[in-house]
ROPA-46656 format. One record per residue (C-alpha): x, y, z; residue number from 0; residue in one letter. Coordinates in nm, 4 decimals, m for minus. Layout:
<rs>
          x          y          z   resi   resn
          X          Y          Z    NUM      a
...
</rs>
This chain:
<rs>
          x          y          z   resi   resn
    m4.3143    m2.9529     2.8739      0      m
    m4.3645    m3.2834     2.6919      1      a
    m4.1265    m3.5610     2.7853      2      q
    m3.8961    m3.7354     2.5409      3      a
    m4.0178    m4.0891     2.4715      4      p
    m3.6799    m4.2518     2.5340      5      h
    m3.4176    m4.1880     2.7993      6      v
    m3.0821    m4.0849     2.6477      7      p
    m2.8008    m4.2987     2.7841      8      v
    m2.5304    m4.1324     2.9953      9      l
    m2.6976    m3.7921     2.9657     10      l
    m2.6092    m3.6854     3.3209     11      g
    m2.2433    m3.7918     3.3009     12      p
    m2.2136    m3.6337     2.9563     13      l
    m2.3507    m3.2974     3.0682     14      l
    m2.1217    m3.2981     3.3714     15      r
    m1.8208    m3.3942     3.1580     16      a
    m1.8693    m3.1098     2.9087     17      v
    m1.9774    m2.8400     3.1573     18      a
    m2.0075    m2.5501     3.1262     19      p
    m2.2358    m2.5821     2.8232     20      v
    m2.2474    m2.2659     2.6140     21      k
    m2.2478    m2.1473     2.2555     22      g
    m2.3511    m2.3564     1.9542     23      v
    m2.3619    m2.7354     1.9780     24      w
    m2.4231    m3.0108     1.7252     25      v
    m2.6228    m3.3166     1.8253     26      d
    m2.5161    m3.5353     1.5349     27      g
    m2.7551    m3.8197     1.6202     28      t
    m3.0699    m3.6295     1.7136     29      f
    m3.3071    m3.9278     1.7524     30      g
    m3.5674    m3.8532     2.0197     31      a
    m3.3903    m3.5280     2.1041     32      g
    m3.2826    m3.6198     2.4555     33      g
    m2.9262    m3.4924     2.4289     34      y
    m3.0357    m3.1771     2.2453     35      a
    m3.2891    m3.0945     2.5163     36      r
    m3.0335    m3.1612     2.7858     37      g
    m2.7803    m2.9306     2.6233     38      l
    m3.0393    m2.6549     2.5814     39      l
    m3.1460    m2.6916     2.9447     40      a
    m2.7826    m2.6570     3.0540     41      q
    m2.7315    m2.3298     2.8691     42      g
    m2.6439    m2.3953     2.5057     43      a
    m2.7339    m2.0918     2.2938     44      d
    m2.8309    m2.3167     2.0039     45      q
    m2.8320    m2.6875     1.9218     46      v
    m2.8165    m2.8087     1.5626     47      i
    m2.9868    m3.1484     1.5563     48      g
    m2.8726    m3.3717     1.2692     49      i
    m3.0188    m3.7109     1.1820     50      d
    m3.0195    m3.9307     0.8727     51      r
    m3.3641    m4.0672     0.9687     52      d
    m3.6273    m3.8167     0.8479     53      p
    m3.9010    m3.9670     1.0682     54      t
    m3.7436    m3.8295     1.3868     55      v
    m3.8213    m3.4723     1.2884     56      f
    m4.1912    m3.5434     1.2565     57      g
    m4.1906    m3.6873     1.6076     58      m
    m4.0090    m3.3784     1.7375     59      a
    m4.2770    m3.1376     1.6146     60      k
    m4.4750    m3.1806     1.9360     61      a
    m4.2051    m3.0083     2.1414     62      w
    m3.9359    m2.8573     1.9165     63      a
    m4.1250    m2.5289     1.8757     64      g
    m4.0791    m2.4520     2.2446     65      e
    m3.7148    m2.3684     2.1741     66      y
    m3.7668    m2.1398     1.8749     67      g
    m3.4438    m2.0538     1.6955     68      d
    m3.2384    m2.2226     1.9689     69      r
    m3.3050    m2.5599     1.8027     70      l
    m3.2301    m2.6099     1.4335     71      r
    m3.3080    m2.9488     1.2787     72      l
    m3.1215    m3.0752     0.9722     73      v
    m3.1613    m3.3996     0.7793     74      e
    m2.8242    m3.5491     0.6934     75      g
    m2.5425    m3.7678     0.8214     76      t
    m2.3027    m3.6639     1.0940     77      f
    m2.0149    m3.7401     0.8579     78      s
    m2.1052    m3.4017     0.7012     79      d
    m2.1669    m3.2211     1.0298     80      l
    m1.9057    m2.9518     0.9665     81      d
    m2.0789    m2.8511     0.6422     82      e
    m2.4307    m2.8897     0.7838     83      l
    m2.3470    m2.6748     1.0877     84      a
    m2.2409    m2.3920     0.8590     85      g
    m1.9650    m2.2584     1.0824     86      g
    m1.7463    m2.3249     1.3875     87      p
    m1.9231    m2.4843     1.6858     88      v
    m1.8572    m2.5117     2.0586     89      d
    m1.9479    m2.8759     2.1016     90      g
    m2.0407    m3.1988     1.9236     91      v
    m2.2314    m3.4924     2.0722     92      v
    m2.2585    m3.8297     1.8966     93      l
    m2.4688    m4.1216     2.0258     94      d
    m2.3712    m4.4175     1.8116     95      l
    m2.5662    m4.7188     1.6927     96      g
    m2.9369    m4.7857     1.6529     97      v
    m3.1905    m4.5981     1.8650     98      s
    m3.4495    m4.7706     2.0811     99      s
    m3.7151    m4.5870     1.8752    100      m
    m3.5967    m4.7663     1.5627    101      q
    m3.5883    m5.1014     1.7412    102      l
    m3.9466    m5.0457     1.8542    103      d
    m4.0716    m5.0063     1.4943    104      q
    m4.1045    m5.3516     1.3316    105      p
    m4.1495    m5.1968     0.9886    106      e
    m3.7911    m5.0631     1.0043    107      r
    m3.6502    m5.4161     1.0197    108      g
    m3.3957    m5.3637     1.2983    109      f
    m3.5379    m5.6022     1.5573    110      s
    m3.5097    m5.9798     1.5713    111      f
    m3.7841    m5.9793     1.8352    112      l
    m4.0496    m5.8258     1.6083    113      r
    m4.1100    m5.9613     1.2590    114      d
    m4.0976    m5.7034     0.9819    115      g
    m3.9452    m5.6269     0.6414    116      p
    m3.5720    m5.7000     0.6327    117      l
    m3.4610    m5.3394     0.5839    118      d
    m3.2415    m5.1884     0.8629    119      m
    m3.1756    m4.8592     0.6811    120      r
    m3.1479    m4.5608     0.9145    121      m
    m3.2285    m4.3321     0.6247    122      g
    m3.4397    m4.3963     0.3187    123      g
    m3.1665    m4.4319     0.0583    124      d
    m2.9434    m4.7140    m0.0603    125      g
    m2.9938    m5.0907    m0.0486    126      p
    m3.1597    m5.2494     0.2518    127      g
    m3.0537    m5.5624     0.4388    128      a
    m3.2534    m5.7946     0.2127    129      a
    m3.0976    m5.6400    m0.0990    130      d
    m2.7446    m5.6955     0.0306    131      l
    m2.8004    m6.0428     0.1768    132      l
    m2.9739    m6.1690    m0.1380    133      n
    m2.6967    m6.0486    m0.3688    134      a
    m2.3683    m6.0748    m0.1766    135      a
    m2.1355    m6.3739    m0.2074    136      p
    m2.1295    m6.6112     0.0873    137      e
    m1.7705    m6.5125     0.1723    138      a
    m1.8655    m6.1463     0.2011    139      v
    m2.1607    m6.2221     0.4296    140      i
    m1.9324    m6.4348     0.6476    141      a
    m1.6805    m6.1488     0.6666    142      d
    m1.9557    m5.9047     0.7652    143      v
    m2.0817    m6.1279     1.0454    144      l
    m1.7327    m6.1981     1.1781    145      y
    m1.5745    m5.8543     1.1452    146      l
    m1.8766    m5.6365     1.2278    147      y
    m2.0555    m5.8659     1.4741    148      g
    m1.7692    m6.0750     1.6137    149      e
    m1.9851    m6.3796     1.5391    150      e
    m1.7753    m6.6967     1.5706    151      r
    m2.0249    m6.9028     1.3702    152      a
    m2.0099    m6.6552     1.0809    153      a
    m1.9315    m6.9080     0.8073    154      r
    m2.2052    m7.1469     0.9182    155      r
    m2.4643    m6.8694     0.9331    156      i
    m2.3561    m6.7218     0.5982    157      a
    m2.3907    m7.0637     0.4350    158      r
    m2.7419    m7.1024     0.5771    159      a
    m2.8412    m6.7526     0.4620    160      i
    m2.7314    m6.8222     0.1052    161      v
    m2.9138    m7.1580     0.1061    162      a
    m3.2381    m6.9914     0.2214    163      a
    m3.2370    m6.7008    m0.0251    164      r
    m3.4347    m6.4946    m0.1055    165      p
    m3.4782    m6.3439     0.2401    166      l
    m3.7492    m6.0832     0.2967    167      t
    m3.8389    m6.0792     0.6699    168      r
    m3.6537    m6.0263     0.9970    169      t
    m3.8254    m6.3294     1.1465    170      g
    m3.6944    m6.5438     0.8629    171      q
    m3.3370    m6.4283     0.9237    172      l
    m3.3682    m6.4729     1.2987    173      s
    m3.4922    m6.8309     1.2546    174      d
    m3.2003    m6.9095     1.0241    175      i
    m2.9484    m6.7810     1.2772    176      v
    m3.1146    m6.9592     1.5695    177      a
    m3.0973    m7.2908     1.3804    178      a
    m2.7198    m7.2484     1.3430    179      c
    m2.6435    m7.1845     1.7096    180      l
    m2.6959    m7.3643     2.0414    181      p
    m2.9986    m7.2689     2.2450    182      r
    m2.8927    m6.9771     2.4716    183      p
    m2.8520    m7.0387     2.8423    184      k
    m3.0407    m6.8208     3.0922    185      p
    m2.8931    m6.4702     3.0942    186      g
    m2.7271    m6.5038     2.7540    187      q
    m2.8156    m6.2704     2.4688    188      s
    m3.0508    m6.3717     2.1880    189      h
    m2.8733    m6.5873     1.9239    190      p
    m2.9446    m6.3275     1.6531    191      s
    m2.7949    m6.0321     1.8410    192      t
    m2.4515    m6.0343     1.6774    193      r
    m2.5807    m6.1150     1.3279    194      t
    m2.8414    m5.8372     1.3275    195      f
    m2.5876    m5.5920     1.4673    196      q
    m2.3340    m5.6802     1.1973    197      a
    m2.5835    m5.6509     0.9118    198      i
    m2.7156    m5.3182     1.0430    199      r
    m2.3610    m5.1802     1.0571    200      i
    m2.3016    m5.3043     0.7008    201      w
    m2.6249    m5.1598     0.5611    202      v
    m2.5601    m4.8161     0.7092    203      n
    m2.1794    m4.8074     0.6708    204      d
    m2.1679    m4.7193     1.0394    205      e
    m1.7931    m4.7612     1.0869    206      f
    m1.7112    m4.5554     0.7779    207      g
    m1.9598    m4.2909     0.8904    208      q
    m1.8017    m4.2873     1.2374    209      l
    m1.4502    m4.2242     1.1097    210      v
    m1.5772    m3.9510     0.8761    211      a
    m1.7884    m3.8023     1.1569    212      g
    m1.4961    m3.7828     1.3987    213      l
    m1.2898    m3.6057     1.1328    214      a
    m1.5813    m3.3699     1.0605    215      a
    m1.6109    m3.2886     1.4310    216      a
    m1.2415    m3.2038     1.4440    217      e
    m1.2896    m2.9642     1.1522    218      r
    m1.6048    m2.8072     1.2990    219      a
    m1.4943    m2.7455     1.6580    220      l
    m1.3445    m2.4134     1.7530    221      r
    m1.0506    m2.4068     2.0009    222      p
    m1.1834    m2.5137     2.3414    223      g
    m1.4793    m2.6911     2.1798    224      g
    m1.5791    m3.0290     2.3206    225      k
    m1.6409    m3.3621     2.1497    226      l
    m1.8463    m3.6210     2.3403    227      a
    m1.9101    m3.9658     2.1928    228      v
    m2.1300    m4.2382     2.3431    229      v
    m2.0753    m4.5875     2.2021    230      s
    m2.2380    m4.9234     2.2744    231      f
    m2.0246    m5.1592     2.0686    232      h
    m1.6657    m5.2602     2.1502    233      s
    m1.5544    m5.1993     1.7927    234      l
    m1.7114    m4.8517     1.7886    235      e
    m1.5429    m4.7643     2.1164    236      d
    m1.2090    m4.8906     1.9861    237      r
    m1.2341    m4.6567     1.6862    238      i
    m1.3279    m4.3593     1.9074    239      v
    m1.0536    m4.4381     2.1590    240      k
    m0.7838    m4.4691     1.8939    241      r
    m0.9009    m4.1528     1.7194    242      f
    m0.8795    m3.9513     2.0404    243      m
    m0.5440    m4.1027     2.1324    244      q
    m0.4013    m4.0371     1.7872    245      a
    m0.5349    m3.6823     1.7639    246      r
    m0.4145    m3.5957     2.1168    247      s
    m0.0706    m3.7560     2.0638    248      n
    m0.1312    m3.9820     2.3625    249      s
    m0.1193    m4.3176     2.1868    250      a
     0.2481    m4.3778     2.2591    251      g
     0.5308    m4.3496     2.0137    252      g
     0.8454    m4.5219     1.9049    253      g
     1.1285    m4.6710     2.1065    254      s
     1.4973    m4.5860     2.1272    255      r
     1.5497    m4.8444     1.8515    256      y
     1.2699    m4.7065     1.6303    257      a
     1.2419    m4.3320     1.6946    258      p
     0.8975    m4.1802     1.6841    259      e
     0.7962    m4.0285     1.3529    260      a
     0.7226    m3.6603     1.3268    261      m
     0.3753    m3.5910     1.4625    262      r
     0.1179    m3.3311     1.3772    263      e
     0.0303    m3.0882     1.6535    264      a
    m0.2280    m3.2371     1.8910    265      a
    m0.5830    m3.1480     1.7847    266      a
    m0.7396    m3.2566     2.1147    267      f
    m0.6604    m3.2834     2.4819    268      t
    m0.8247    m3.5601     2.6844    269      l
    m0.9725    m3.4479     3.0192    270      p
    m1.0409    m3.8058     3.1352    271      f
    m0.7937    m4.0937     3.1324    272      r
    m1.0641    m4.3551     3.0882    273      r
    m1.4042    m4.3905     2.9272    274      a
    m1.7011    m4.3021     3.1494    275      i
    m1.9644    m4.5706     3.2043    276      g
    m2.3083    m4.5765     3.3690    277      p
    m2.3520    m4.5836     3.7448    278      d
    m2.5713    m4.8325     3.9306    279      e
    m2.8703    m4.5972     3.9368    280      a
    m2.8694    m4.5579     3.5591    281      e
    m2.8263    m4.9306     3.5061    282      l
    m3.1297    m4.9951     3.7256    283      a
    m3.3379    m4.7367     3.5384    284      a
    m3.2132    m4.8159     3.1879    285      n
    m3.0631    m5.1617     3.1215    286      p
    m2.9683    m5.0511     2.7687    287      r
    m2.6910    m4.8453     2.9291    288      a
    m2.4930    m5.1479     3.0459    289      r
    m2.2509    m5.1451     2.7512    290      s
    m2.2400    m4.7673     2.7019    291      a
    m1.9105    m4.5784     2.7187    292      l
    m1.8544    m4.2036     2.6954    293      l
    m1.5301    m4.0485     2.5702    294      r
    m1.4583    m3.6751     2.5668    295      v
    m1.1988    m3.4621     2.3887    296      g
    m1.1320    m3.0867     2.3987    297      i
    m1.0226    m2.9164     2.0765    298      r
    m0.6947    m2.7292     2.0644    299      t
    m0.6050    m2.4519     1.8200    300      d
    m0.4102    m2.6920     1.5958    301      a
    m0.5094    m2.7180     1.2308    302      v
    m0.7415    m3.0124     1.1624    303      a
    m0.5451    m3.3083     1.0324    304      g
    m0.6113    m3.6149     0.8226    305      r
    m0.7510    m3.9361     0.9676    306      v
    m0.6099    m4.2746     0.8642    307      d
    m0.8938    m4.5294     0.9013    308      p
    m0.6496    m4.8211     0.9047    309      s
    m0.4831    m4.6799     1.2164    310      a
    m0.8133    m4.6659     1.4073    311      l
    m0.8906    m5.0394     1.4059    312      g
    m1.1604    m5.0044     1.1412    313      l
    m1.2689    m5.3569     1.0360    314      p
    m1.2100    m5.3948     0.6639    315      m
    m1.4051    m5.6366     0.4449    316      l
    m1.1859    m5.8423     0.2138    317      s
    m1.4547    m5.8771    m0.0526    318      g
    m1.6855    m5.6327    m0.2243    319      k
    m1.9689    m5.6068     0.0255    320      g
    m2.1650    m5.2899    m0.0356    321      a
</rs>
């Protein structure tokens, strides 16, 4: 059997956390297919692989046929996974953020290490990074960098971006950012890391997609179904954590002075008190795993509820950014 080109992060811990694997599963971020193949190997009857990037399905042709009808591939966003799945499912897996495959393709514009067109779109629709950066007000760009990338020099970088417009290349943007920041010390991340992350999140509406995807998973999962989410970004993990706490009624309530409001019935139970991270062996084999966190929820028979994005710590832009 052909091997997947990239190692999926936390695959072993994820498969152990959701065992036994059976029935129909959705891999909402199909990518190189590592999670889908793992689920099929562990006994899933069928995996529905969803991805907004149409190029991943062409790369999967070399091996996808081995699984026949057990693997169904669908182009779309995981925010619509309940509709794309077409019926109740037994599990949902989401691997958030950009894939290493996308980073390795300079023409996609995700990497500050490889010069290419300033694009960053995971799919082929909507404005790319250059379109947004060349049109947005300076204040909006500063908000994006600060709120989505936690970049403390956001205003300085936004000012330099506006002064250098029009931007067309990733190398151009990376040089602008580097000129605004001190030279990194040994062991520190590249100066452009936070800026590129923030712009990628902005271009692809990743936080909005995440909130919608978590709600879609709640609607799609049958009672006893399992939701597993792998995140790499502290803000992503905060949204996932607060969603699972809120939907399992484990976030804490009021006090004797301010009684707790009436709650909806819990839609999930949480089998683990804390997020699951990589062990030393995985860190040695795959350094990308160092910031990865896995959270798992098990669906109850409660009716799916509504999700309030403001209660999940979703960063909100003050200006009109996209």
